[in-house]
N, C-alpha and C positions, 0 to 999 in steps of 0.2 A: 541447536542450543536453545534452552528456554529457561530457566532458574530454578498561501498559500494561496469581486472582492470590494467591498465598498470602504471608502476611507473614513467613515465616521467612527466615533468611539463605540466599541462593542457593547451590546446589551449583555446581561449577566444571567447565569444559570441559576434559576430560583425555585426549582421544582422537585428537589430530591426527597424530602421527607415532611410529612404533615406536622411532625413533632417540632419542626424548626420554624413554623409559620410565625412571622413577626420578628424573627431574629435576624440580625445582620450577618450571622455566620451559618454555614452549611454543615451537614452532618459530618464532613471530613475535617472540621475544625478550622477551616481557613475562610476568610471573608471573601464572599462573592466570586467564586471560581468562574472563569470565562473560557469556553471551549469553542474552537472554530472547526466545523466539519469541512472536509475537503473531498470532493468527488472528482476523479479523473475519468473522462469519457472520450470515446473515439467511435464514431460511426455506429452507434447503438442507441437510438432514441428510445426504444421500448425499455431497455435495461435502465437507462438514465431516468426515465419517468418513474419507474418502480422504486429505484434507489432514493431518489429525491422525496418521494412520498413517504417512504419508510423513515427517512431522517426527520421529516416533518411530524411524524406520528410518535416520536419518542416521548416517553413519560417525563424525561428530564431533557428537553431539547437543547441543542447547542445554541450559542449566542448568535452565530451567523453561519452561513453556508457559502463556500466557494466552489464553483464548478470550473475546473480546468478543462477546456475543450481542445483536444490535441488535433486541431485542424480537421474536424469532421466535415463531410460534404454530404448534404448541406450543413451549415453551422448548427450546433446544438442550441436549442431554445428551452428556457425554463422561466417560470414566473419570477417576478421581482421579489416575491416572498412566498414562503410555504409554511402554514401553521403559525404565522406571526414571526417567522424567522427571516431576516433580510438575506436575499440571495444575490450573489454577484457572479458573472461569467467572465472568465479570462480566456480569450481565444488565442491559441498559439499560432504562429505564422506557418508552421509546418509540423508534421507528426514526428515528435521527438521520442516516441516510445514511452513506455511506462517509466523508464529512468528519467528522461527529460521532463515528462509531465509532472511527475511527483516532485522532482527537484524544483520546478517552477512553483508548484503549489506551496511547498514548504519554505521557499525563499520569500514568497509574499507573507506567509504566516510569521516568519521570523522578524519581519519589519513592523509588526503590529503588536498591540498589547493584549494578547491572549495567553492563557496559562497552559493550554495544551491543544494539540491538533488531533482530530479523529479522522483518520485517513482511509478512504475507501475506493476501490475500483467500482465502476458503474454496474457491474453484475452482482454486487453484494447487497443483500436485503437484510438489514438488522432487525431483530425482533424489538418491540416497543421499549422493553426495559434494558436494552443492551448498553446504551451509553451510561445510564445511571449506575449500572453495576460496575462498569469499567472506571467511572469517576470515583466511586466509592473505594475501589481497590487501589486507586492511585493517590487520592487525597483524603481518604477517610481517617478516622481516629487511629493514631499510631503509625500512620504512613507518612513518609517524607517526600513523596512525589517523584522519587528517583527510580522509576521503573518504566517498562513498556507494558501496557495492559492489553492482553490479547483476548479476543472473544473465541468461543468454540465455533468452528466452521462446520455447517451441515451441508454436505454436497447434495446435489439434486438427485433425488431417488434413494438417498441413503437414510438410515434410521439412527445411526450413531455419529456423534460429532467427531471431528479430528482437530489436531492442533498444528498449525504451521505459521511461522513468522513471516507474514507477507502483507500486502495491502488489502487486508480482509476486514478492516475496521480497527486496526491497531490505534491505541491512544498514546500519543507521544508528547511528553511534557516539553514546554518551551525551553527549559534548561538543557535538555538533551540536544536540541538543534543548535542552541547557542554554543554548546561545548564541542560538538562534532561536525557542524555544518549539515548540509542536506545530502540526498542521494547523489551518486555520480551519474551525470547525464551521459557521459561517454560510454556507458554500458549499453545504452539504447534499449535493448530487450534482453531479458533473462539475467538472473543472478544479482541484479542491482539491489533487490530486496534482501538477499542473503548478505551481501557485502555491508549493507547499512544496518539492518536490524539484527542480524546474527553475529556480526563481527565488530563493526566499528562502534555502535552505540553501547553494547555491553562492555567494551573495553574503555569507554569513557565513563563507566559507572552506572549504566542504566540497563539492568538485566531484564529479561522478559518475565512476565507474570501471567499465568493462565487464570482466566476469570470464568469458571464454569457456568455461572449464572448469566453471562452475556453470550448471546448466540447470534450468528448471522447465517443466512441461507445463500448458498452460491448457486446462481442460475445456470452457469456454464453454457450459455448460448453460443459462445465463440468456439468452444471445444468441438462442437458438431460440424464446424466448417473445415476441419482438417488442418494439416500443417503444411504451409507453403514452403518452397525451397529456402527462402531467406531466413526462415526460423531455424532450419537445420544449421545454417552457418552460425547464427548468433548463440544458439544453444551450445554448439561445439566450442566456439571461441571463448565465450564467457565462462563456461565451466572450467576450462583449462586455466584461464587467466585468474579466476578467483581462487582456485585451489592450489595453484602452484606459484602465483605471484602476489596474492594478497595474504592468504594464510601462510603460517610457517610451514616450509617444506619438510615433510617427514615421510617415513615409510607409509604411515597410514594415509596421508594426503595423496601420495603417488598412487597407492592401491586404489583409493576411492576414485581418483580421476580416471584410472584405467577402467574401473567398473562402470562409471557413468558414461564414458565415451563409448565403451563396448556395447552397452545397452542401446544407446542412440544409433550406433552403426547397425545393430541387428534390426532395429525397428525400420531403418531405411531399406535394408536388404529384403526384409520379410514382409513388410506391411505397407510400405509407401509406393505410390506411383512415381513416375518421373525419376527413376532411380539414378540414372547417370548424372543428371544435373545435381541431384542432392548429394551424391557421393563426392562430386567435385567440390561442392560448397562445404560439405563436412570436412574434407581434407584441408581446404583453404582456411576454415575456421580453426582447426588444430594448429596450423602453422602460425596464423595471426595471433592466437592466444598465447602460444609459446614465446612469440616475438614481442608481446605486449602492445600489439596494435589494436586500439579501440576506436570508438566513434562510429558513425554511420558509414560503413564501408561497402555494404551491399544494399542496393535499393530495395524498398518495400514494394512488392508488386503482387 
């Protein structure tokens, strides 16, 4: 479906159009819109460095940057500011996955006076005009700010962008988080973005909007590392849970669940090493998903 840290007062987004210089209002017709960038990182210092640099290079930079470190070893390090943007690092006590990490970032965001959160995984590299285009789509003339603004994702090695509602640099208004809360940390890994961005927020009145002029590049450095057994478990479990316990159960949702789980099973059987362990975790994931058992139930190793 298409259609979060320092405690000081946030600075403001002042750079979107030369035509508005000297005016207290921005091109989208609202006074002094303030955006917090949130980057979630885990054990990927090169990705984090590139992502932080890209955020600092925005033609319309955010008011502040929050880096949520999901218990990286060694801990993630970033400058106190980048391109004049104040940077704060919040280090989590343990790796709570993308679900827990993004939930922590958006919880921090919800307690402060920002108008929107620009949410990125650390392997996303936004082009310089990305945030400006998304802010214009959300807060520009004729817009009411009740949407989720998505950039186009350019995969590593690809020439054409694709669209997918995930932590790819989505711009989320503060009103959406106030209305629907944050992501579900108990998903841990897989489908937490689908439940939040494709299901819960649209049903709270915040539909997704594609912004073709906003683009991010996906480095995909983790994809080359392969899929460990624990990922098979969470992918199987969360797909079943989301489609059969969150979405309305229908013939389509059941058929789609069978297709997704069947494809995962074939990948395990035909392409994956350590088949016996992964088959056992796949089966356990199906059972736990049907039973509604979430949380961190299989260790990450």
